[in-house]
N, C-alpha and C positions, 0 to 999 in steps of 0.2 A: 502272144503266140496263138494264132487262130486254131480253133478246134479243141482248145483245152477245156473240155466239157466233162466235169467230174461225173455227172450222172451217166453219161454215155460210157465212160470208162468202167464204172461200176456194173452197168448192164452187160458189157462185153465180158467182164471177169466172171460175173454170175453165170452167164450162158455157158462158157466153157467149163466152169466148175461143176455145174449141174450135169453136163455131158460126161465129165470124168466120173462123177458120183454114180451115175447109172452103171458104168462099167465096173466100178469098185464094188457095187452091190451084186455084180454077177449078171446084169442084164445085157443081152446081146452076146456077141462072140467073146470067147475067153481072152483075157489080156495076154498079149504076146510080149515076153520080157527077154532081154539079152544084155550083155555087158559091153559098153562102149570101150572100156579098158578094164584092167584088173579091179574087181570089186567096185565097179561103177555102173550100176544097173540103169537101164532105160526101158521104157515100154512104148508100144504103139500108141498108147493114150497120150503120153508126153508129146509125141510128134503131132498127133491130131490137134491137141490143144494149141501147140505152138503155131501150126499152120493157120488155124482159125483166128487166133489173136493177131498174127501178122497181117492177115487180110483186113480185119475189122479196124484195128488200131491204126494201121497204115493208111486207111481211107480217112480216118479222123484228122490226122496231121500228116499230110503227104510229104512234107519237107523234113520230117523227123527221121533220124537214123534208127537203127535196130540192133539191139544186143540181147541175145537170148542163149540160154544154155544149150538149146537144141537146134540152133542155126549156126552155120559156119560164119565166123566173124569176118567183117569187111572193114578195112581202114576208111571207107567212105563215111562212116558215122562220125569220124573225128572232125570233119568239116561242117557238121550240122550243129546248129545251136541247140536243137531239141533232139532227144533220143528216147525211144521206148526201151526200157530195161526189164526183161521178163524172165521169170522162171516158170515154165508151164505147169510143172508139178514139183514144188519144193518139198522134199521128204518122200522121194520115190520109193525108198525102202519100206516105209510105213504103208504107202499106197499098195504095193504089190503083196505085202504080207497081210492085208486086210485090217490094218490098224488105222486109227483116225487122224494121226498126227501129220497130215500133209495139207498143202494149200496151193492155190494159184497165186502167184505174186506178180503184180504189174506196177511199174513205176514210170512216170514221165519225168525225164531229166531235162533241165534247161540251163545252159551255161554252167554245167558241172554240178548243179544242185538239184535235188529231187523236189519237184513241184507238186506231184500227186503220187500217193501211194495207196494201193488197194491190195489187201490179202483176203482171199475167200477160202475158208476151210469148211466145205459143205458137210463133211462127216462129223464135224463138231458144231455145225449150225452157227458159225461165227463169220461175220463180215467186218473186217477192220478197214477203216478209211481215214485218210488224212490229206489235207491240202495245206501247203505251206502258209503259215501265219494264221491258220483258222482252226487249230486244235485237231484232235483225233477222236474217232468214234468207234465203238464196238457195238454192232447191232443197234445203232442209232443213239447210244448213250455215251456221254462224254467220258473220256478216259483221263485218269489221274495216275501218273506213274508212281512207283515206289519213292518214298521220301526218307528212306533209311539213312542214318548218319553214322552208325556203328558198323564197321566191316565184319567183325566177328559175329557169326550167327546169320549172315546174309543168306538168303534163299537162292539156290542155284539149280536150274533144271539140268540134271546130270544122271547118268547111270551109276557112276562112281567118281570119287575124287582122290587125287594123290594125297599122300600123308601130309605134305606141307600145307594142304588146304583143308585139313580135317576140322578146322574151326568154322567151316561153312556148313550149311544145311541143305541137303538134297531134296528137291521137289520133282514132280513128274516131268519127264523130258519127252516132248514130241520129237520125231526125227527131223522135222523142218526147223532149220536155224531161224527162219523168219518168224515162225510161231513162237520159238523160244524167246526171241527179242520182244515179241508182242506181249508175252507174259509180264515183262518188266513194265510195259506201258499200262498194263491192267493191274499192277501191284499184286500180281500172283507170284512174282519173283523179284529179287532185288538186283540180280547180276547175271549177265550172260557174257562169257568171254571165250574166244577161240585163239589158238596160237598156231595158225597155219595160213598159208596163202589162200585167200578166198576170192571168189569172183563177185563182181558188182551185182550180178543178177540175184545172188543169194540174199543180199541184205538191203538193196536200194529201197524198196517199199517199206520194209520193217523199220529201217533207220529213220525215215520221216515220221512214221506212226509213233515210234518211241520218243523221238525228239519233241513232236507236237504234244505228246502227253506229259512232257516235263522231264524225261530222262536225258542223260548225257550219252551220246553215241560217238565213238572214235575208233581209230585203229588200235592195235595192241600196244602201241607206244604212247597213246593219248593224243595223237594228232587227228585233225578233222579228216573225215572221209570226203574224197572228191570223186565224181563220177564222169563217165565218158572219157577215161584215160586210155592211152595206147595199149597198155597191158590188160586193162579191165580187171585189175586185181589190187588188193591191199593185203598187208600182213596182219591178219587177225581182225577181230572186231570186239569192242567192249560196248555193251549197253547196260547201264546201271543207274541207280539213284545218284544224282549229282553229289550228294553228301559223302559217298564212298569212292568216287571216281579216282581221286588222287591215290588212295590206298590201294585200289585195284591195279593201277598203272605201276605203282611201286612194287607190289607183290609179283607182278608178271615180268618186270623189266629184265632181270637176269636171264630168265628162260627165253624171252623174246630175242634178246641179243644173241644168245647161244644158238638159237634156231636159225636166225637170219644170217649169221656168219657162215653157215654151212651152205647157203643157197648160192 
């Protein structure tokens, strides 16, 4: 696939991340925030980052489709072998509240699999990078995911846990789901799991980073994630140490079935 240049993708992600960081710090005009739908905030910075990435990444791989949280979806992407999968600011709530748990998420998907994943969290000074088959890096250092084999006591980025999961241990939770998954890649957490329909742009880059670091990443039922699908969604995500994945799927199974039966 021509134009698959990792350094150029990193440079584009850094550029827009630094642009967003300046606004986060209060430089320039105030951030304009509104709700796209109930309790679903977006800002003018999200849209500016989206527009810039679409222009720059689109020029890199002109034949690639485009899927982004802040762009109206088009079925045209389904006929493309390659697709850019982007969340301009993952963790918008943290961004607009002045908290550091947000990032720019960029992935290049080819034939349904993520080939390049980049997360840039400028407020945390963290650049996460992965290329399929070549490992994952955080600020240039090789990542080694959690190797935990005992489910009880697993570290989970969360604000709180239901009673049924009280045998797990809460660690600090960024608003960005991508950054929560990245914590597993860096062995700062053992498990991240969601039980809701999530969009591909939320997890594409982080899924590759976690996988390349040695974690197991699936949907909530334990099935592989596939990208550039018509709905652009999967039910839930699990990113965890391979040694506890089966236990996680078993723990979540009844809840996942109950929730999906209502959809």
